C-alpha positions as CSV (number, residue, x, y, z in Angstrom):
1,A,34.3,-7.1,-21.7
2,A,32.2,-6.2,-18.8
3,D,34.4,-8.1,-16.4
4,R,37.6,-6.5,-17.8
5,F,35.8,-3.0,-17.4
6,D,34.8,-3.8,-13.9
7,S,38.3,-4.8,-13.1
8,G,39.7,-1.5,-14.4
9,E,41.3,-3.1,-17.3
10,D,41.2,-1.9,-20.9
11,A,38.0,-3.5,-22.3
12,G,37.9,-1.7,-25.8
13,A,38.9,-4.7,-27.9
14,H,36.6,-7.1,-26.0
15,A,33.7,-4.8,-26.2
16,N,34.2,-4.2,-29.9
17,M,34.4,-7.9,-30.6
18,A,31.4,-8.6,-28.4
19,K,29.2,-6.0,-30.3
20,L,30.5,-7.4,-33.6
21,L,29.6,-11.0,-32.8
22,A,26.3,-10.0,-31.2
23,S,25.1,-7.9,-34.2
24,R,26.1,-10.6,-36.7
25,A,24.3,-13.3,-34.6
26,A,21.1,-11.2,-34.3
27,V,21.0,-10.5,-38.1
28,A,21.6,-14.2,-38.9
29,A,18.8,-15.2,-36.4
30,V,16.3,-12.8,-37.9
31,E,17.1,-13.7,-41.4
32,A,16.9,-17.5,-40.5
33,A,13.5,-16.9,-38.9
34,L,12.2,-15.1,-42.0
35,Q,13.6,-17.7,-44.4
36,T,12.1,-20.5,-42.2
37,H,8.5,-18.9,-42.0
38,G,8.6,-17.8,-45.7
39,G,5.7,-15.5,-46.5
40,Y,4.3,-16.1,-43.0
41,G,7.3,-14.1,-41.6
42,F,5.6,-11.1,-43.0
43,D,2.2,-11.8,-41.5
44,R,1.0,-9.9,-38.4
45,D,0.3,-13.0,-36.6
46,Y,4.0,-14.0,-36.7
47,D,5.4,-10.4,-36.7
48,I,8.9,-11.4,-37.5
49,V,9.5,-8.8,-40.2
50,T,9.1,-5.9,-37.8
51,L,12.2,-7.1,-35.9
52,W,14.4,-6.9,-39.0
53,P,14.9,-3.2,-39.2
54,M,15.6,-2.9,-35.5
55,I,18.2,-5.7,-35.6
56,R,19.8,-4.6,-38.8
57,L,20.4,-1.2,-37.1
58,L,22.7,-3.1,-34.7
59,E,25.2,-3.5,-37.6
60,I,25.3,0.3,-38.2
61,A,24.7,2.0,-34.9
62,P,26.1,3.4,-32.7
63,I,29.3,2.2,-34.5
64,N,29.2,0.3,-37.6
65,N,30.8,-3.1,-37.9
66,E,33.5,-1.9,-40.4
67,M,34.8,0.5,-37.7
68,L,34.8,-2.3,-35.1
69,L,36.9,-4.3,-37.6
70,N,39.2,-1.4,-38.0
71,Y,39.6,-1.1,-34.3
72,V,40.4,-4.9,-33.9
73,G,42.7,-4.8,-36.7
74,E,44.7,-1.8,-35.4
75,H,44.7,-2.5,-31.7
76,V,44.5,-6.3,-31.4
77,L,46.3,-7.4,-34.6
78,G,48.7,-4.5,-34.8
79,L,47.8,-3.7,-38.4
80,P,48.2,-0.1,-39.6
81,K,45.3,2.3,-39.5
82,S,43.2,1.6,-42.5
83,Y,41.1,4.7,-42.9
């Protein structure tokens, strides 16, 4: 997405897909860490649980994942506008 943008090309689809993938990967990583550590994930010494709200926010801000999917559906897949 950055390379397309730097080249003056339309980077909208690539940027939206990158944000979608990154937010889902980050949430999966934090949830896996919490699951692996069990109750210790909530311990101050490990401090994993404090990452969860910040990472979860990536799925809803600045644009929520559903709107990213709407963009990809409309502009990449050629589907009709769904909202």
